[in-house]
C-alpha distance (Angstrom), angle and dihedral (degrees) to the residues before:
residue distance angle dihedral
M1 . . .
S2 3.78 . .
F3 3.82 94.8 .
E4 3.82 96.4 48.1
I5 3.78 92.4 109.7
I6 3.83 93.8 61.6
I7 3.83 104.5 27.0
P8 3.85 95.1 87.9
F9 3.79 88.8 61.6
L10 3.82 97.1 40.9
K11 3.79 101.8 44.3
P12 3.84 97.0 147.4
I13 3.83 90.8 63.2
E14 3.81 97.7 37.9
S15 3.81 93.2 112.2
L16 3.83 90.7 51.3
L17 3.80 91.6 51.5
A18 3.81 90.0 51.1
N19 3.81 95.0 48.9
P20 3.85 108.4 93.8
A21 3.82 91.6 -161.7
I22 3.81 92.9 63.6
S23 3.81 111.6 86.6
E24 3.80 101.0 179.8
I25 3.80 137.0 24.8
M26 3.81 120.2 -164.8
V27 3.81 128.4 -171.0
N28 3.81 111.9 -171.6
P29 3.82 127.6 -152.0
D30 3.82 89.9 -107.8
G31 3.83 88.2 61.7
S32 3.79 96.3 -107.6
I33 3.82 117.6 137.6
W34 3.80 124.7 -146.5
M35 3.79 135.0 178.9
E36 3.79 138.1 -163.1
E37 3.79 118.6 -138.2
Q38 3.82 123.7 171.8
G39 3.80 90.8 -12.9
R40 3.81 94.7 -52.0
I41 3.83 124.7 112.2
K42 3.78 118.4 -143.1
A43 3.81 134.4 -179.3
L44 3.82 118.7 -126.1
P45 3.83 105.3 -154.2
D46 3.82 93.9 172.0
I47 3.81 94.0 63.1
G48 3.81 126.8 71.7
F49 3.81 146.8 142.3
E50 3.80 122.3 -112.3
D51 3.81 116.1 -115.2
G52 3.79 110.5 -70.8
A53 3.81 94.9 2.2
L54 3.80 97.3 106.7
M55 3.80 92.7 46.2
T56 3.78 91.5 51.5
G57 3.76 92.0 46.2
L58 3.79 93.6 50.4
E59 3.79 91.6 50.0
V60 3.80 91.3 53.7
I61 3.81 93.3 45.0
A62 3.81 91.5 49.8
N63 3.81 90.4 51.2
R64 3.83 92.0 49.2
F65 3.81 89.7 55.3
G66 3.80 94.7 45.1
K67 3.77 92.8 -109.6
K68 3.79 130.6 137.6
L69 3.83 118.9 -124.0
D70 3.79 122.2 168.2
A71 3.81 140.4 107.1
D72 3.82 90.5 -69.6
S73 3.83 92.8 47.1
P74 3.82 103.8 31.2
I75 3.81 98.4 161.1
L76 3.81 122.1 87.0
N77 3.81 126.8 -175.4
L78 3.79 122.7 168.2
R79 3.78 143.6 152.7
L80 3.80 118.0 -121.2
P81 3.83 121.2 -138.4
D82 3.83 93.2 -95.0
G83 3.81 92.9 49.8
S84 3.80 96.5 -99.8
R85 3.80 116.5 140.3
M86 3.78 125.3 -121.3
A87 3.81 121.7 -167.4
A88 3.80 127.9 177.5
L89 3.79 139.9 176.5
I90 3.79 123.1 -165.2
P91 3.82 134.8 -169.1
P92 2.97 133.9 -42.9
V93 3.83 88.1 36.3
V94 3.82 90.5 50.9
N95 3.80 129.4 18.1
P96 2.94 149.7 -105.7
R97 3.83 95.3 -9.4
P98 3.81 137.0 7.6
M99 3.79 123.8 -78.4
L100 3.81 120.2 -134.5
T101 3.80 133.0 -174.3
I102 3.80 125.6 179.9
R103 3.79 118.9 -172.2
K104 3.79 110.2 -164.2
F105 3.82 101.7 -167.4
T106 3.78 96.6 -137.3
S107 3.83 87.8 169.1
R108 3.80 97.9 57.3
N109 3.84 92.0 109.4
F110 3.80 95.2 49.6
T111 3.78 119.5 130.5
I112 3.79 129.4 -154.8
H113 3.80 87.9 -97.0
D114 3.82 90.8 55.9
L115 3.80 89.9 54.8
I116 3.80 91.6 49.0
E117 3.82 90.8 49.9
R118 3.81 90.3 50.5
K119 3.81 90.2 49.2
A120 3.80 91.4 -118.0
L121 3.81 88.2 124.7
T122 3.77 135.3 19.9
E123 3.79 117.8 -131.5
S124 3.80 89.4 -110.6
Q125 3.81 92.2 52.3
A126 3.78 91.2 46.6
K127 3.81 92.2 53.2
Q128 3.81 93.1 46.4
L129 3.80 92.7 50.6
A130 3.80 95.0 43.4
D131 3.80 89.7 51.5
S132 3.81 90.7 48.1
V133 3.80 93.0 53.6
Q134 3.80 93.5 45.0
R135 3.81 93.9 52.0
G136 3.81 92.8 46.8
D137 3.80 105.2 -104.2
N138 3.81 117.8 163.3
L139 3.79 108.9 -116.7
L140 3.79 129.7 -159.7
I141 3.82 115.5 -165.9
S142 3.78 114.2 -160.3
G143 3.79 134.5 -172.8
A144 3.77 145.6 110.8
T145 3.79 127.3 -72.1
S146 3.81 111.6 -63.9
S147 3.82 92.2 8.7
G148 3.81 93.9 125.7
K149 3.82 101.7 -96.2
S150 3.81 95.9 135.7
T151 3.81 92.5 45.3
L152 3.81 91.2 51.8
L153 3.81 91.9 46.6
N154 3.81 90.8 50.9
V155 3.80 91.3 51.8
L156 3.80 96.0 45.3
A157 3.81 91.6 48.8
S158 3.79 88.3 63.7
F159 3.85 87.2 74.6
I160 3.81 92.9 61.6
P161 3.82 109.3 111.0
D162 3.81 113.6 -98.5
D163 3.81 94.4 -122.2
D164 3.82 94.4 57.6
R165 3.82 117.6 105.7
I166 3.82 105.6 -127.5
L167 3.79 122.2 -158.7
I168 3.82 115.9 -164.0
L169 3.81 119.2 -164.0
E170 3.80 122.0 -172.5
D171 3.77 140.9 153.9
V172 3.81 89.7 -133.6
A173 3.81 115.2 13.9
E174 3.78 110.2 -117.4
L175 3.80 104.7 136.9
Y176 3.78 116.2 101.4
I177 3.79 110.2 -164.7
R178 3.78 114.8 174.3
K179 3.77 103.6 -151.6
P180 3.82 128.8 127.4
H181 3.83 97.5 -117.9
V182 3.81 107.9 44.1
I183 3.81 127.7 141.1
S184 3.80 118.2 -173.3
A185 3.82 125.9 -164.0
E186 3.80 132.2 -179.6
A187 3.77 130.6 -151.7
Q188 3.83 113.4 -121.2
L189 3.80 110.3 -140.2
D190 3.81 107.5 140.1
T191 3.78 105.0 37.5
H192 3.80 133.2 109.0
K193 3.81 88.5 -111.3
N194 3.79 131.3 73.8
Q195 3.79 112.4 -57.1
I196 3.79 119.2 -113.1
G197 3.80 112.6 -163.4
F198 3.76 127.0 -150.0
A199 3.80 93.2 -106.7
D200 3.83 91.4 49.7
L201 3.79 90.9 49.7
L202 3.80 93.1 48.8
K203 3.81 92.3 50.0
A204 3.79 91.1 50.7
A205 3.82 92.8 45.5
L206 3.80 92.7 56.0
R207 3.83 88.4 68.7
H208 3.80 90.9 64.5
R209 3.79 97.6 71.5
P210 3.79 102.6 -113.0
D211 3.82 118.5 -173.6
R212 3.79 90.3 -163.0
I213 3.80 129.2 25.9
I214 3.79 119.2 -156.5
V215 3.80 116.5 -172.8
G216 3.78 113.4 -168.1
E217 3.78 93.4 -142.9
I218 3.80 136.1 -11.9
R219 3.78 109.7 -138.3
G220 3.81 109.4 138.6
P221 3.81 146.5 3.0
E222 3.81 91.6 -23.4
A223 3.83 85.4 79.2
R224 3.82 89.4 77.0
V225 3.81 93.1 49.0
F226 3.82 90.5 45.7
L227 3.80 91.9 53.5
D228 3.80 90.8 48.2
A229 3.80 89.2 53.1
L230 3.80 92.0 51.1
N231 3.79 90.1 49.4
T232 3.80 92.6 53.3
G233 3.78 98.2 59.1
H234 3.81 106.0 -78.7
R235 3.78 98.7 136.4
G236 3.76 126.8 177.6
S237 3.81 95.2 38.4
L238 3.81 123.0 156.5
T239 3.79 132.8 -159.9
T240 3.80 141.9 153.8
I241 3.80 132.8 -129.5
H242 3.78 137.3 -176.8
A243 3.80 109.5 -109.2
N244 3.82 141.9 136.3
G245 3.79 96.4 -125.0
A246 3.79 145.0 -8.5
E247 3.80 96.9 -85.5
D248 3.78 90.3 41.9
A249 3.81 88.2 55.0
V250 3.82 91.1 58.2
L251 3.80 90.5 49.3
R252 3.83 91.7 46.6
L253 3.81 91.7 51.3
S254 3.81 89.2 48.4
Q255 3.80 92.6 51.1
L256 3.80 92.6 50.1
A257 3.81 92.9 46.2
M258 3.80 92.6 47.7
R259 3.83 90.4 64.9
G260 3.79 89.3 69.8
S261 3.80 98.5 33.6
G262 3.80 99.1 93.4
G263 3.78 101.4 -115.4
V264 3.81 97.1 -41.0
S265 3.79 111.4 151.8
L266 3.79 121.7 -103.2
K267 3.81 90.1 -118.4
D268 3.81 91.8 57.0
V269 3.81 92.8 46.6
E270 3.79 91.0 48.1
E271 3.80 90.3 52.9
E272 3.81 88.2 50.7
C273 3.81 89.9 51.8
R274 3.78 90.8 51.1
R275 3.80 90.7 51.6
S276 3.80 91.1 48.5
I277 3.83 102.8 42.9
D278 3.80 117.4 63.1
V279 3.80 102.1 -178.7
V280 3.80 134.4 20.2
V281 3.80 117.4 -161.5
H282 3.80 116.4 -165.5
I283 3.78 118.0 -161.4
S284 3.80 128.1 -178.3
K285 3.78 141.1 170.9
I286 3.80 116.9 -119.8
D287 3.82 120.7 175.6
G288 3.79 89.7 -12.7
V289 3.82 94.2 -52.2
R290 3.80 118.5 116.8
A291 3.78 111.5 -153.9
V292 3.81 143.1 153.3
R293 3.81 106.1 -98.7
E294 3.82 100.0 174.9
L295 3.78 136.1 26.6
L296 3.80 110.0 -171.6
H297 3.78 123.4 -171.8
V298 3.78 100.9 -154.0
K299 3.79 120.0 -133.3
T300 3.78 130.4 179.1
S301 3.78 116.4 -118.3
């Protein structure tokens, strides 16, 4: 079983981990446990950890994965053997108990037809996006947390030609792209070893001749490096970003890139973003349904 390595330390939620229909498990600092199933979040008042049990379990799990978790390093992010993502916060960042979230990625094997059937995409949107990826457009996928950005990126990446060399960069590996020439790398920010930031990783990766660059999520100074890569011939790249809409995503990317642009004005950086990004896809979850709400073909003013 894929969760065998952590189940001994998370016994109260063992049945949730084993249930393939449950996509997310959340343990809050007040001790309450919640789950997401088919887009709906539900409280589980009959399940709970004994005092101190979750903290002890997280410390052991962190150690098993070579991670550091204590009062000085209270943030834990790691990828489980099956690709699921585990994130935890411990006191003093949260109180009175730890916070744990496990995202199981039940949709990692979805196809474009699955998304159409679930009304996440229309057939017209699916064709436009598939064509964009195949011809080498640069795509920016925007949305809130748990809106379906990673699922959509996974599906769209299936339209990349098989002979392209794909380089995937993430802070915690969660993308699952089934192509013959894929290299995946993770930033190292909470280990006992030297830290390797996202921007450092992206700079190093560019030396390995990628045809396509896929960045799991743009959230900091890597935005500047990513734009530089797009401007030096790396077409057909894909990434995600947190934003409230398609136009807001362009502005958000511009603001992040400006931090490393040496005093260049926001207007100039935004124009650069518009020259670099061809299509912005905004996806959101409304009433439990994740769907593409905007498809913006970016043009410079």
